[in-house]
N, C-alpha and C positions, 0 to 999 in steps of 0.2 A: 418472329419475336425473339430478341436476345435472351439467352439463358440467365436466370437470376443468379446472383452471386450466392454461393452456399457458405453460410456463416455459422461456425460452431461457437456457442456460448458456453464456456466452462465455468463451473461454480462449485462451491463446497470446499473441499480440501481438508488437509490433516491439521491445519493450524488452529490456534485458539481463536481465530477470527472466522471460523467456519460459518457461524450463524450470520455474521455481518455480510459475508459473501452471498448467502442465500437472499438476503434482503436487497443487496445491490443488483444481483442477477434478475430478480423478479421485476425490478424497475426497468432494467435494460430490455428484458423480454417484452414488457408491456409497451415500451416506447418505440422499439425498432420498427422500421417501415417494412411490413410484410409484402408490399407490392414490389419492393426492390430486392429483397433478400429471402432466400430459403433458409429458415432458421433451424439449427440442430442443437437442442439442449444436451449438454454433457455434464453429468454430475460426478463429483469425486467424494466418496464417503469418508468419514473420519478414519476408517480403517485403511484408506488409500486405494480401495477398489474403485474403478471407473464404472459409472452407470449410464446406460443409454435408455432412450425411449420412455416407457411408462415409469420405470424405476427412477430415472433422473427427475421426471416431473413430480413423482410422488415425494421425493426428498425435498424438492423445492416447495411444493404446496404445503407440506406438513411443517416446514420450517425447522425440522429436527432431523437428526441422522437416524431415520427409522430402520435402516438396514445395517447399522453398525455391527450388529451381532453376527451378520454373515449367514443368512439363510440359504436354502438350496438354490433359489433363483439367482442370488448374488454370486454364488459359486459357479453356476452355469455360465453367467455372463462373464465372469472373470476368466473362465476357461476359453470363451470365444475370443476375448481380447488377447490372452496369452498366445493363442494360435496365430495372431497377426503380428507377433513380436519376434522377428527373426533373431537368433542368437547373436549374429555378427552386426546387426544394424537395428538398434532399438527404435529408430525413427519409423520402423515399419508399423508401429502402433497407429500412426496417422495416415498410412497408405493402405489402400485395399487392393490386392492383386486383381488384375482383370479376370483371371481364371478362378477366383475364390469360389469354393463349393457353396451350394445352396444353404447348408446349415449355418453359414456365416452371414446370411442375408441381413440380419439386424445390425451387424457390425459395420455394414456399408455406410452407416450414418457418419462414420469418421472420415469419409472422403470429402473433406471440406476445402474451400478456397482460402478462407481466412479464419483465424481463431481469435476470439475475444476472451482472454483469461480474466474473468471477473473474480479473481482470487486474491485474497489479502493475507499477508503474513508468510510464514514459513512454507516452503514447497510450492508457492504460487506466485510470490512477488519477489523472490530472492535470487532469481536467475536459474533455478533448477529446472523448472518447466520450460523456461525460455530456451534452455539448452536442447531440450527435446524437440522443440519447434524448429530450431536451427538445423538439427540433424535431419529432420523431415523435410527441410526446405520449404516450410510453410510461412505464409504471411501471418503476422499476428500483431495485435494491438499492444502498444506500450513499449517500454524500454527493452533493450537487448540484455544479454547475459551480464555484461559488465555494469551497465547502468542500473539494472535491477538489483544486483548484488550490492553495489555501492550504496544505493538508496535504501536498502534494508539494514545494512550494518551501520549503526550510529557511530561507532568508533571510526571506521574507514571513511564514512561520510564527512565527519568533522575534520579529519586529516585533509581531505580534498578541499573542503571549504577554506581551511586555514591556508593551504597552499595557493588558493586563488585570491587570498587577501580579504576574505569575507569575515565579518565579525561574528564570533561564536562565544558562548558562555564558557567560563572556566569549568573544567570537568576532570574526572579521574576515571580511567578504565581499569577494571578489576576482573581478573579471571576467577572463575568458580573454584578452580583447584587452589589458587592462592588464598582465597577466603577459607576454604575447608582446612588448609594447612595451618593458618595462623590468623584467626579472626581479629585478635587484639592488634596485631601488627597492621592489618588492613585498615582498621578503624583509626589507628594512630596516623597513618599516612593520609587518609581522607581528611581528618580534622586538621592536619598540618597544612593542607593545601586549600581547603574550602571552608566556608562558614555556613552555619545553618540560617535559613532552611535549605534543604537539599531535595533534589528529585532523583530517585533511584529507579533505573529502567533496565529491562533486558535489552541488550544491544540489537537483537534481531527479532523484532515483533512490532506490531502496530496496534491501532485502535485503543491505545493506552492500556492494553492488557499487561498486567504485572508491574505497573508503575505505581509508586508511592511517593507522597510528599512527606518529608521527614523534618520535624521541627526541632528535635534534639537527639542526643545520643541514645535515649531509651527506645527510640523508634527506628534507629539505623539498622541494627542487626536483623530484626524481622523483615524489614524492607529488602535487604540484600538477599536473605533466604528466599523470599518470594520471587524476586527477579531471577535468581539463580536457578529456580525450578523451571524457567522458560528458556534459558540460554546459558552457555558456558562463559559468556562475556557479559559483564554488567557495567553500565555507565552511571556514574554519580555526578550530577550536575549542580553547579551553584544556582540557587534560586535567584530569580530576577524580581525586584520589587521590594516592598517593605518587609522587615524581619518577621513580625507577628509571632503568634503562638498557636497551638492547636485549637484553643478555645477562642482566641481573639486574633483572627487573621490580619496580617498587615495589608497595606495597600497593594493590590495585585498589579502585575504587569499586564499590559493589553496584549491579547492574543490575536494576531493578524494573519490572514491567509490570502494567497494569490494562486489562481489556477493558471497553469502554463500549457500551451497547446502547440504542437509542431514537431518538426524534426531538426534539421540543421539551422533553420531560421524561425525559431518559435516566437510566439507572442504571448503576452501576459494579460490576464483579465483585470477588471477593477479590483481594488483591495477590499477585502471583507474583514469583519471583526466578529469574534465570538465572545459573548459575555456568559461564562459558564454558570450553571445553576449551583455548582458546588465550588469548593475552594480552588480546584483546578479542573481542567477539562478531561475528566477520566472517562472510563468506558460507560458508566451509568449516565453521566452528563451528556455523552454523545448519542447514545442509542436508547436509553430507557427513561429519559426524563424530558418533560416538555418545558422545563424551566430555563434551559439555555437559550440565549437570545442572539440570533445572527443579525448583524448590522451591515447591510450592503447598499451602497458603498460605506466603508468606514469613514468616520469623521476625522479627516486628516487634511493638512495643508496640501496644496498642489505639489509643492517641492517634496514633502514626505512621501506622498503616493508615488511620485515619479521615481524616487530613490528605491522604494520597496519593490516596485515592478521591475526595475532594472536589476536589482539584486536577485530577484526570483529567477530571471533569465540567466544571470551569471551562475547561480547555483545549479540550474538545469544543465548548463554546459559543463560545469565542474565535475559533475557525476556522469557525463556522457549519456544523458537521458534522451529519449525520443518518444514521440507520441503524446504523452500527457504526464503531468505531475502536479501535485499541490505542494506549494512551498509555504512553510509556517514560520512566523516571526514572533519575537517578544519585544515589546516596547516598554521601557521603564516608565513609571509615572513621572509627570512633570515635577520639577522642583518647586518649592514654595514660592520661588520668585518667578515661576512661569516658564522656566527654561525647559525645552523638550528633553525627555529622557533619552538614554542611549538605545539604539536599535540593535537587536541580535538576531542572526539567522538561526532558527531552532532546528529545523529538519526538512527533508524533502520526502514526499510520499509518491512513489512511482505508480501505484494503482490505488488512488483515493476512492473513498466510498462513493457509490452511485445510488444510494437510497433516496427516497423522496425528500429527506431532510438533509442530505449531504451538501456540503459547501461547494464541492467542485462544480456540479451542474448548476447550482444556484448562482455562482459567480459568473459563469458564462451566460446564463440567462440574463443577468443584470448587464452584461456586456453586449447583449444583442444577439446571442446565439442560443436558440431554443434547444431543448433536450434532444429531440429526434435528429436535428441538424448536427448536433455535437457528435452523436453516434456515427452519422454518415462521415463526418470529417475524420474521426478516429480510424474508421475502416479505410478511407482514402489514404491516410498517412501510413497505415500498415502496408497497403499495396505499394505505395511509393518506396518505402524502405525495402520491401522485398525486391522490387525492380532494381534498386540501387545495388543490392547484394549480387545480382546477376552480372554486374559490371566488374566484379572482383574476381581475380584469377587465384585459384587455390592450389594449383600445381604448375610445375614447370612445363 
């Protein structure tokens, strides 16, 4: 009987999306086919410590970072992991020496064939952990270092979209240092370029963490301060849709999403739409409210759906992504005469949520690919990408 593929599911992490990662990982662990795979849960606490075995499961089951304080068990495990981390080759963290002493037995769990980083946001989706996987020579699900980094940084992402001729909203990039040096100058430059309402976002984060909708100048500075607490780079975007006010929202843009799956020749799912429970699709509307309504497939003409799906694949290629991504769009409301509004590419998410209510698996289910088969395909794509790397020569 052939050996089962040993799959490491990594979850948690240091980012503001830690709790979302736990929810995503719980869904993946519940759906993955245990007859095909030997599953190894690997948790990362908010402190950055890696947890194995019972500690990883406890963090997942509790849904909170129970060991963030760093108890003796955590310190002991951290010591085990440090012993596996050679000074000259940090990828040793994922390799277990054949002659490892018995006291490192529990750390043997890291000897995996393929890694599934169910990590959202900083230090999990931004290319950092992907670099560790590359050093270790491990197969892993999702985009590589470049695709992950580009897909996380909204400023770089938009530059790549623009270079590919894809339509994006007007925006301004502001450094935290420039804001702290001269807030008045920053506000003047923003108002000279954009008109309210605006969306203020940390450049490097997801799940709508740190994002604010700004209706007028009185809301702009607090929104920038909030975004700047999460990243050194802030993106201020022109709102799409009716002008509106804080108490009387204007007509909203339609929020459309497409799931992309593949490596060099990816395919796109049906187009879905989210009708947010709140004025925009913020963290609470995504994860803490039952009021947001997914519409799959979205009510679009065949021509519109085709254009959006093709644009999603173009965005995937523009950022050099692989494995999976969810691509988000904004569609202006129709004019009073019934003329379709303009379509804008909003962003790409290289490790979209995998919770029971997440759009990525729902879009593929509506496209004929059930959840467990989606996980199988992602693992296959990871192995294919790893095999392709072996064809690359790295020295003379």
